[in-house]
C-alpha positions in Angstrom: 123.6 95.3 150.9 124.5 96.9 147.8 126.3 93.6 146.7 122.9 92.1 147.4 120.7 94.4 145.8 122.5 93.9 142.4 122.6 90.1 142.6 118.3 90.4 143.6 118.4 92.6 140.6 119.9 90.6 138.6 117.5 87.4 139.6 114.3 89.0 138.7 115.8 89.8 135.7 116.5 86.6 134.3 112.9 85.5 136.7 111.0 87.6 134.1 112.7 86.1 130.6 112.2 82.8 131.9 108.7 83.1 132.5 108.0 84.6 129.3 110.2 81.7 127.1 108.0 79.6 129.7 110.4 77.7 131.5 109.3 75.9 134.5 112.0 75.9 137.2 111.6 75.8 141.3 114.1 74.8 143.5 116.2 77.1 146.4 118.6 79.8 146.7 121.3 80.7 149.9 123.0 83.8 150.0 126.8 83.6 151.4 129.7 85.4 152.5 133.0 86.0 150.7 135.6 86.1 153.0 135.6 90.6 152.3 131.6 90.1 153.3 130.2 90.2 149.5 127.1 88.0 149.3 127.3 85.5 146.4 124.4 83.4 145.3 124.4 79.6 145.7 120.9 78.0 143.2 120.2 74.0 143.5 117.3 74.2 140.3 115.1 71.7 139.0 113.2 72.1 135.7 112.9 69.9 132.3 116.3 67.9 131.1 114.8 70.3 127.2 114.9 73.7 129.3 118.3 73.3 131.3 120.8 74.7 128.7 118.1 77.5 127.8 117.9 78.4 132.0 121.5 78.3 132.1 122.1 80.5 129.7 119.8 83.2 130.7 121.2 83.4 134.1 124.2 84.0 132.8 123.2 86.4 130.2 122.3 89.1 133.0 125.1 88.3 135.1 127.4 89.0 132.7 125.8 93.0 130.9 127.9 94.5 132.3 131.6 94.3 132.5 131.6 91.1 130.8 135.2 91.7 129.8 136.5 91.9 132.9 139.5 89.8 134.0 138.0 86.5 135.4 134.6 87.2 134.6 133.6 84.9 132.1 135.1 82.1 134.4 133.7 83.0 137.8 131.1 84.8 137.9 128.2 82.0 136.4 129.1 78.7 137.4 126.7 76.0 136.3 127.2 72.6 137.8 125.0 69.4 136.6 123.9 67.5 139.9 125.3 63.6 139.4 123.6 61.8 141.9 126.5 59.2 142.4 128.7 62.3 144.1 125.7 63.2 146.2 121.8 63.7 146.6 120.3 67.2 145.7 119.1 66.6 149.5 122.6 67.1 151.0 123.8 69.9 149.2 121.0 72.2 149.9 121.4 71.1 153.5 125.2 71.5 153.4 124.9 74.9 152.3 121.5 76.0 154.9 123.8 74.1 157.7 126.6 76.8 157.3 124.7 79.6 157.2 122.9 78.3 160.6 124.5 76.9 163.3 127.2 74.3 161.8 126.0 71.5 162.8 127.2 67.5 161.6 129.3 70.1 159.0 133.1 69.9 160.2 135.7 71.1 158.7 134.2 74.3 156.2 136.8 74.4 154.0 135.5 77.9 152.3 135.5 79.5 155.5 138.6 78.1 157.1 137.2 76.5 160.1 135.0 74.9 162.2 131.8 74.8 160.3 130.0 75.6 164.3 132.2 78.9 165.0 132.5 80.1 161.0 128.5 80.0 161.3 128.6 81.9 163.5 130.3 85.1 161.8 127.6 84.3 158.9 124.9 85.0 161.3 125.8 88.2 162.5 127.3 89.2 158.5 123.4 88.1 157.2 121.9 90.5 160.7 124.2 93.5 160.2 123.6 93.7 156.6 119.4 92.3 156.7 120.4 89.6 154.4 118.0 87.0 153.4 119.9 83.6 153.8 117.2 81.4 152.2 114.7 81.4 149.6 112.7 79.0 147.7 112.6 79.7 144.3 108.8 78.4 142.2 106.5 75.9 143.5 103.2 77.3 145.7 103.9 79.8 148.8 105.9 77.8 151.4 103.2 80.3 154.2 100.3 78.0 152.9 102.1 74.6 154.1 103.1 76.5 157.7 99.5 77.9 157.9 97.8 74.6 156.9 100.5 72.5 159.5 98.9 75.3 162.2 95.3 73.4 161.8 95.8 69.9 163.6 92.0 68.8 163.9 90.3 67.9 161.0 89.0 70.8 159.1 84.9 69.9 157.6 85.1 71.9 154.5 86.9 67.9 152.5 88.7 70.7 149.9 91.0 71.9 152.7 91.5 69.0 154.4 92.7 67.0 151.8 95.5 69.2 151.5 96.0 69.6 155.8 95.9 65.8 155.8 99.5 65.4 153.9 100.6 69.2 155.8 100.3 67.7 158.9 102.2 64.8 158.1 104.9 66.4 156.7 104.3 65.1 153.0 105.9 68.0 151.2 105.3 66.4 148.0 101.7 65.1 148.3 100.6 68.5 149.9 102.1 70.3 146.0 100.6 67.5 144.5 96.7 68.0 146.0 97.7 71.9 145.2 97.7 71.1 141.5 100.9 70.8 140.8 104.6 72.2 140.7 103.3 74.3 137.8 100.6 76.6 139.0 103.7 77.9 141.7 101.8 80.5 143.6 98.4 80.4 141.1 96.8 77.9 143.5 92.7 78.4 144.9 94.0 78.7 148.6 95.1 81.6 150.0 96.5 83.4 153.0 93.7 85.2 154.7 95.0 88.5 155.8 94.4 90.9 158.2 94.2 94.4 159.8 95.0 94.0 163.5 94.9 98.0 164.6 97.6 98.0 166.0 99.6 100.6 166.3 104.3 100.0 165.9 106.6 102.3 167.5 106.5 104.5 165.2 102.8 105.5 165.8 102.3 103.9 162.6 99.2 101.4 162.1 100.9 98.3 161.5 99.6 96.7 158.0 97.7 93.2 157.4 99.0 90.3 159.5 98.5 86.1 158.7 95.7 85.3 160.9 94.5 82.2 158.9 93.9 80.9 155.3 90.8 80.6 152.5 89.6 78.7 149.9 86.5 79.6 148.3 83.8 81.4 150.3 85.4 79.0 153.5 88.1 80.9 155.4 89.6 79.7 158.9 92.0 80.9 162.0 95.0 79.1 161.8 96.4 82.1 164.2 94.3 82.8 167.3 96.4 83.4 170.0 99.1 85.5 171.1 101.7 85.2 172.9 103.9 88.2 174.5 106.8 88.2 176.8 106.5 89.7 180.6 109.1 90.1 183.0 107.7 90.1 186.8 109.9 92.0 188.8 110.3 90.0 191.6 111.1 86.8 189.2 112.8 88.8 186.3 116.0 88.5 187.6 116.0 84.4 189.1 114.4 83.2 185.7 116.6 84.8 183.2 119.3 83.2 184.5 118.1 80.1 183.5 117.2 81.5 179.5 119.2 79.1 177.6 121.6 81.2 175.2 121.1 79.3 172.2 118.4 77.9 170.1 119.8 74.0 170.6 119.5 72.2 174.5 123.2 71.4 175.3 122.6 70.4 178.5 123.7 67.5 179.8 122.8 65.4 183.2 124.6 67.7 185.3 123.5 66.7 189.0 124.7 70.1 190.1 122.5 71.9 187.4 119.1 69.9 188.0 119.7 70.7 191.1 120.0 74.1 190.8 116.6 73.8 188.6 114.7 72.0 191.2 115.4 75.0 193.9 114.6 77.4 190.8 110.8 75.7 191.0 110.8 75.9 194.3 111.3 79.1 194.8 108.5 79.9 191.7 106.5 78.0 193.7 106.6 80.4 196.9 106.3 83.4 194.8 103.0 81.8 193.0 
């Protein structure tokens, strides 16, 4: 946790310097553990080719401002590589690191973790959860929550300014979404905002819950995107029966096992009796 705090502090300083120099960038950052549990960053950044050297130099400066004469610091603390389309794509690069840190799907052997990626990803998930480490972060560009909230709106809206952006978000066209918001250079300074409200709910610590996202707003127009709330409530009669059939993972690994399906049909019959 202390190492992650230091990494974030260095990044905030580098980010401020990049902003002051007017260097535009965007991309993705992934936090991974070393063998001893200390985190390191992988960052995939896009920028103007004329700014690439300055961007790398600024990052290098802040990561080497402390103990720069330490053995190996100059060669190992910051490594900058130019992406070559001959060896792979940006999507392939970042997808590999995301998969390695979630479920290891389709990665195969994790050479850094010295084992199968599915097994090593379980340890990474436990590491991130234990130390409360944010594994993934988008850098630059519009706030990603706008994209997520607009995709909740499945029906056409009457406001043309919102509909123009909602329609491309709904079909998953992120490039058109960014362009219609005004382009990557605007960052978070776009006309559309998140709409937040206080619900008045009390937390488990007897404190009033802070403002929560309830929708989006553009100018004077506000639209609810979260008009429903869901909660799990166990019925005392059904809890023992149903819990044994809950999935243990995010993936559905169920094959067409006759015994499993017969037991599920039996469960549905028992549920109908209770209903």
